[in-house]
C-alpha positions in Angstrom: -21.4 13.9 0.2 -18.2 13.6 2.3 -15.0 12.4 0.6 -12.2 10.3 2.0 -9.0 12.2 2.7 -6.8 9.4 1.6 -7.0 6.0 0.0 -4.6 3.2 0.9 -4.4 0.6 -1.9 -2.9 -2.8 -0.9 -2.1 -5.2 -3.6 -3.5 -8.7 -3.1 -2.9 -9.9 -6.7 -2.2 -13.7 -7.1 -0.3 -14.7 -10.2 -0.2 -18.4 -9.1 2.7 -20.5 -8.0 6.1 -20.1 -9.7 5.5 -16.9 -11.6 8.9 -15.3 -12.2 7.7 -11.9 -11.0 6.1 -13.2 -7.9 2.9 -11.6 -6.5 1.7 -9.6 -3.5 -0.8 -12.3 -2.3 2.1 -14.7 -1.6 4.0 -11.9 0.1 1.4 -11.3 2.7 -1.0 -8.9 0.8 -4.1 -10.1 2.5 -2.6 -9.8 6.0 -1.4 -6.3 5.1 -4.8 -5.3 3.9 -6.5 -6.6 7.1 -3.9 -4.9 9.3 -4.7 -1.5 7.5 -8.4 -2.1 7.9 -8.1 -2.9 11.6 -5.4 -0.3 12.4 -7.2 2.6 10.6 -10.5 1.7 12.3 -8.9 1.5 15.7 -7.2 5.0 15.2 -10.6 6.5 14.3 -10.1 6.8 10.5 -13.0 4.7 9.4 -14.7 7.5 7.3 -11.5 9.5 6.7 -9.0 7.0 5.2 -10.2 4.1 3.1 -8.1 0.9 2.9 -8.7 -0.8 -0.5 -7.7 -4.2 -1.7 -6.2 -3.8 -5.2 -5.3 -6.3 -7.9 -2.0 -5.9 -9.7 -0.3 -2.6 -9.1 2.5 -3.7 -11.4 5.3 -3.7 -8.8 5.3 -7.4 -8.2 9.0 -7.8 -7.5 8.7 -5.2 -4.8 5.6 -6.6 -3.1 3.7 -6.5 -1.0 3.0 -3.2 -2.6 1.0 -0.4 -1.0 0.2 3.1 -2.4 -1.3 6.0 -0.5 -3.2 8.6 -2.4 -3.5 11.5 -3.0 0.2 11.8 -2.1 1.0 8.9 -4.5 3.5 7.5 -2.1 4.5 3.9 -3.1 5.7 1.4 -0.5 7.4 -1.9 -1.2 8.1 -5.1 0.7 5.4 -4.1 3.3 4.5 -6.6 5.9 1.6 -6.6 8.4 4.2 -5.6 11.1 5.0 -2.4 9.1 1.4 -1.2 9.0 1.3 0.5 12.5 4.4 2.5 11.6 2.9 3.6 8.2 -0.4 4.6 10.0 1.4 6.5 12.7 4.1 8.2 10.6 2.3 8.7 7.3 -1.4 8.8 8.0 -1.3 10.5 11.4 1.8 12.7 11.0 2.1 13.2 7.2 5.6 11.8 7.0 6.1 8.8 4.7 8.1 5.8 6.1 11.4 6.4 4.1 12.7 2.8 4.5 9.7 1.4 2.7 9.2 4.0 0.0 9.8 2.7 -3.5 12.1 5.3 -5.3 10.5 6.8 -8.4 13.2 5.4 -10.6 12.2 1.9 -9.6 8.5 2.2 -10.4 7.3 0.7 -13.6 4.8 3.4 -14.7 5.1 5.8 -17.5 7.0 9.1 -16.8 5.5 12.5 -17.5 2.0 13.5 -18.4 -0.2 11.2 -20.5 
């Protein structure tokens, strides 16, 4: 069975109005997810790169959050208008979009091996 070369996870989590951390749904997550789906299909990546809607990626303050695997590149404050640039630069040419990358020291995950 063929495998996808990459997965693009787009946070669409909704914490509800007034949550102190905010959420990606209210920061355009659904529009970003749709832009990836449409943009990747139009570029011929339908069975190569899989866009996925994700629930909480635990980067709410930096949303809308997108993460590209297997590279584990985390993007923050992504809008639908940023998606063509991410597709062209990162997916097509292998170069992450530096202005949107969340620095490792700002991610909320655990450091080191489990």
